[in-house]
Wavefront OBJ file of the C-alpha trace (Angstrom):
o trace
v -30.939 -20.815 5.350
v -28.634 -18.161 3.956
v -24.997 -18.453 5.015
v -24.028 -14.904 4.071
v -21.296 -13.613 6.382
v -22.936 -10.163 6.684
v -26.460 -9.459 7.923
v -28.442 -6.240 7.506
v -31.089 -6.473 10.213
v -34.679 -5.169 10.052
v -35.192 -1.401 10.237
v -35.490 -0.160 13.801
v -38.559 1.879 14.807
v -36.354 4.977 14.965
v -34.705 4.304 11.594
v -31.480 2.676 10.563
v -30.490 -0.974 10.372
v -27.854 -2.854 12.343
v -25.141 -4.354 10.149
v -23.374 -7.361 11.632
v -20.921 -10.028 10.593
v -21.594 -13.555 11.762
v -18.142 -14.070 13.258
v -17.368 -10.570 14.495
v -20.485 -8.829 15.770
v -21.805 -5.347 15.124
v -20.229 -3.255 12.387
v -22.557 -0.284 12.914
v -25.982 1.208 12.296
v -26.593 2.069 8.645
v -29.022 4.818 7.664
v -28.282 4.487 3.946
v -26.378 2.241 1.552
v -23.270 4.404 1.817
v -23.035 3.564 5.530
v -23.365 -0.183 4.920
v -20.751 -0.045 2.146
v -18.353 1.800 4.458
v -18.841 -0.774 7.248
v -18.034 -3.593 4.816
v -14.955 -1.734 3.566
v -13.717 -1.214 7.138
v -14.231 -4.939 7.772
v -11.664 -5.586 5.031
v -13.895 -6.517 2.114
v -13.241 -5.316 -1.421
v -15.741 -4.213 -4.095
v -18.152 -3.421 -1.286
v -20.596 -1.470 -3.465
v -21.468 -4.614 -5.407
v -21.643 -6.832 -2.311
v -24.894 -5.291 -1.019
v -26.794 -7.019 -3.817
v -24.922 -10.320 -3.586
v -26.866 -12.800 -1.404
v -23.697 -14.844 -0.898
v -22.213 -11.902 1.031
v -25.156 -9.935 2.446
v -28.440 -11.153 3.896
v -31.155 -8.491 4.160
v -33.546 -9.457 6.965
v -37.138 -8.289 6.867
v -38.088 -5.093 5.122
v -36.891 -4.284 1.639
v -33.234 -4.198 0.729
v -31.790 -0.691 0.595
v -34.599 0.783 2.745
v -33.539 1.990 6.170
v -36.685 3.534 7.659
v -39.315 1.557 9.543
v -42.546 1.020 7.608
l 1 2 3 4 5 6 7 8 9 10 11 12 13 14 15 16 17 18 19 20 21 22 23 24 25 26 27 28 29 30 31 32 33 34 35 36 37 38 39 40 41 42 43 44 45 46 47 48 49 50 51 52 53 54 55 56 57 58 59 60 61 62 63 64 65 66 67 68 69 70 71
């Protein structure tokens, strides 16, 4: 099991993915990488653009990473 503190949830049927932190709840609904990066920045993380591809920080659930529309 991945212990990443941030989770990008599966794409919703209407598009977008919930972004949550394990200890603090919902950060927002991302419709593109820029949104997810901004949520991480607002949560106090640094170098957020590189964190999206770091499995120690971000767990992408279902669907492909960086894709925000339902299949």
